[in-house]
C-alpha positions as CSV (number, residue, x, y, z in Angstrom):
1,X,-26.9,4.8,8.9
2,X,-24.9,6.7,6.1
3,X,-24.2,4.0,3.6
4,X,-21.6,6.0,2.1
5,X,-19.2,5.5,5.2
6,X,-19.2,1.8,4.3
7,X,-17.5,2.5,0.9
8,X,-13.7,2.5,2.1
9,X,-14.1,-0.1,4.6
10,X,-15.8,-2.6,2.2
11,X,-13.4,-1.9,-0.6
12,X,-10.5,-2.3,1.7
13,X,-11.8,-5.3,3.6
14,X,-12.4,-7.0,0.3
15,X,-8.9,-6.1,-0.7
16,X,-7.5,-7.7,2.6
17,X,-9.8,-10.7,2.2
18,X,-8.5,-11.4,-1.1
19,X,-4.9,-10.7,-0.1
20,X,-5.2,-13.0,2.8
21,X,-6.6,-15.6,0.6
22,X,-3.7,-15.4,-1.6
23,X,-1.4,-15.4,1.2
24,X,-2.7,-18.5,2.9
25,X,-3.1,-20.3,-0.3
26,X,0.8,-20.0,-0.6
27,X,1.6,-21.4,2.7
28,X,1.9,-25.0,3.8
29,X,-1.2,-26.9,3.9
30,X,0.2,-30.4,4.7
31,X,3.5,-31.7,5.9
32,X,4.7,-35.0,5.4
33,X,7.7,-37.1,7.3
34,X,9.0,-39.9,5.1
35,X,10.9,-42.7,6.9
36,X,12.2,-45.6,5.2
37,X,14.6,-48.1,6.4
38,X,18.1,-47.5,5.6
39,X,17.7,-44.2,4.1
40,X,17.6,-40.7,5.7
41,X,14.3,-39.4,6.6
42,X,12.8,-36.5,4.3
43,X,10.2,-33.7,5.1
44,X,8.0,-32.7,2.3
45,X,5.7,-29.5,2.4
46,X,2.5,-29.1,0.3
47,X,1.3,-25.7,-0.4
48,X,-2.2,-24.7,-1.1
49,X,-1.1,-23.4,-4.6
50,X,0.5,-27.2,-4.9
51,X,-2.8,-28.7,-4.2
52,X,-5.4,-26.3,-5.5
53,X,-3.7,-23.9,-8.2
54,X,-7.2,-22.3,-8.9
55,X,-7.4,-21.0,-5.3
56,X,-4.6,-18.6,-5.8
57,X,-6.1,-17.5,-9.1
58,X,-9.5,-17.0,-7.7
59,X,-8.0,-14.9,-4.9
60,X,-6.3,-12.6,-7.3
61,X,-9.8,-12.3,-9.1
62,X,-11.3,-11.1,-5.6
63,X,-8.5,-8.4,-5.1
64,X,-9.1,-7.3,-8.8
65,X,-12.8,-7.1,-8.2
66,X,-12.3,-4.9,-5.1
67,X,-10.1,-2.6,-7.3
68,X,-12.7,-2.5,-9.9
69,X,-15.2,-1.2,-7.4
70,X,-13.3,1.9,-7.3
71,X,-13.5,2.7,-11.0
72,X,-16.9,1.4,-11.7
73,X,-20.3,3.2,-12.2
74,X,-23.1,2.5,-9.8
75,X,-24.7,-0.2,-11.9
76,X,-21.4,-2.2,-12.6
77,X,-20.6,-1.9,-8.9
78,X,-23.9,-4.0,-8.3
79,X,-22.4,-6.6,-11.0
80,X,-18.9,-6.5,-9.6
81,X,-20.4,-7.2,-6.1
82,X,-22.4,-10.2,-7.3
83,X,-19.5,-11.5,-9.3
84,X,-17.5,-11.2,-6.0
85,X,-20.0,-13.3,-4.2
86,X,-20.1,-16.1,-7.0
87,X,-16.1,-16.2,-7.2
88,X,-15.6,-16.2,-3.4
89,X,-18.2,-18.7,-2.7
90,X,-16.9,-20.9,-5.5
91,X,-13.4,-20.5,-4.2
92,X,-14.5,-21.5,-0.5
93,X,-16.4,-24.9,-1.9
94,X,-13.2,-25.6,-3.8
95,X,-11.0,-25.2,-0.8
96,X,-13.4,-27.1,1.7
97,X,-14.5,-29.8,-0.6
98,X,-11.0,-30.5,-2.6
99,X,-9.6,-32.6,0.1
100,X,-8.9,-35.3,-2.8
101,X,-6.7,-32.9,-4.5
102,X,-4.5,-32.4,-1.4
103,X,-4.2,-36.0,-1.0
104,X,-2.9,-36.2,-4.6
105,X,-0.5,-33.4,-4.1
106,X,0.9,-34.9,-1.0
107,X,1.1,-38.5,-2.9
108,X,3.1,-36.7,-5.8
109,X,5.3,-34.7,-3.4
110,X,6.0,-38.2,-1.7
111,X,6.7,-39.9,-4.8
112,X,9.4,-37.2,-6.0
113,X,11.1,-37.5,-2.6
114,X,14.5,-39.2,-2.7
115,X,13.4,-41.1,0.4
116,X,10.5,-42.8,-1.0
117,X,11.1,-46.3,-2.1
118,X,7.7,-47.4,-3.2
119,X,7.0,-48.9,0.1
120,X,5.7,-48.1,3.1
121,X,3.0,-45.6,4.5
122,X,3.2,-42.1,4.9
123,X,0.8,-40.0,7.1
124,X,0.6,-36.3,6.8
125,X,-0.4,-33.4,9.1
126,X,-2.5,-30.6,7.8
127,X,-2.3,-26.9,9.1
128,X,-5.0,-24.4,9.5
129,X,-4.1,-22.4,6.7
130,X,-6.7,-24.2,4.3
131,X,-9.2,-23.1,6.7
132,X,-8.0,-19.7,6.8
133,X,-8.2,-19.5,3.1
134,X,-11.8,-20.7,3.3
135,X,-12.6,-17.9,5.9
136,X,-10.9,-15.2,3.8
137,X,-13.1,-16.2,0.7
138,X,-16.3,-16.1,2.9
139,X,-15.5,-12.9,4.2
140,X,-14.9,-11.7,0.7
141,X,-18.5,-13.0,-0.4
142,X,-20.1,-11.3,2.5
143,X,-18.2,-7.9,1.4
144,X,-19.2,-8.6,-2.1
145,X,-22.9,-9.1,-1.0
146,X,-22.6,-5.7,0.8
147,X,-21.2,-4.0,-2.3
148,X,-24.0,-5.5,-4.6
149,X,-26.4,-4.1,-2.1
150,X,-25.1,-0.7,-1.3
151,X,-22.5,0.1,-4.0
152,X,-24.9,2.0,-6.1
153,X,-25.1,4.6,-3.4
154,X,-21.5,5.2,-3.1
155,X,-19.6,8.0,-4.5
156,X,-18.1,7.6,-8.0
157,X,-15.0,9.0,-9.6
158,X,-15.0,12.2,-11.3
159,X,-15.6,12.8,-14.8
160,X,-13.6,16.1,-14.8
161,X,-10.8,14.5,-16.9
162,X,-12.7,12.2,-19.2
163,X,-12.6,12.8,-22.9
164,X,-14.6,15.7,-24.3
165,X,-17.0,13.4,-26.1
166,X,-17.8,11.4,-22.9
167,X,-18.9,14.4,-21.1
168,X,-22.5,16.1,-21.7
169,X,-22.3,19.2,-23.8
170,X,-22.5,22.3,-21.8
171,X,-24.3,25.5,-22.9
172,X,-22.1,28.4,-23.9
173,X,-21.8,31.1,-20.9
174,X,-23.3,34.0,-21.3
175,X,-22.0,36.4,-18.9
176,X,-18.5,37.2,-17.3
177,X,-19.5,35.5,-14.2
178,X,-20.4,32.4,-16.1
179,X,-17.2,32.5,-18.3
180,X,-15.1,32.3,-14.9
181,X,-17.0,29.5,-13.6
182,X,-16.6,27.5,-16.8
183,X,-12.9,28.1,-16.4
184,X,-13.1,27.0,-12.7
185,X,-14.8,23.8,-14.0
186,X,-12.1,23.3,-16.5
187,X,-14.2,23.8,-19.7
188,X,-13.4,26.3,-22.6
189,X,-15.7,29.2,-22.3
190,X,-14.9,30.3,-25.9
191,X,-16.6,27.0,-27.5
């Protein structure tokens, strides 16, 4: 199988996974209904960004890493792929094992509610967005592994418009055909 064909799908998949993680982190992870005798009931929603602000930042790092693959050299792509795996797995662990932070965020949201009197129990229901976020990070980690393994064989950006000092020095053309070829390549044949 030609590994070059995976370049676009892997980069787009990593972008999509990071975007999905960011989107899912901004959705409601917990919903609380507060009912106190003599007061109207109140509903409080806690988003993933409220419970775990780090998750949104790590999702943006995954998106940035996917964009970095486009401009990186083959060696740097391996590093970016490994970095993506590390960040995405860390984020998935934070999401799945950070249950106490969701409880704390719910407690803070309940205490800020006008229906809270300091007494009474409040139960909350959780949504699937927490698990969607974790799944998006797991997918990003898998795609980061593919980038680390195959990224060196993918095409790179052209150096045509790089600064002249960054390009290797070309030999001065000798014949008319070589001069025209140098002009076609964007080089000055008189230097």
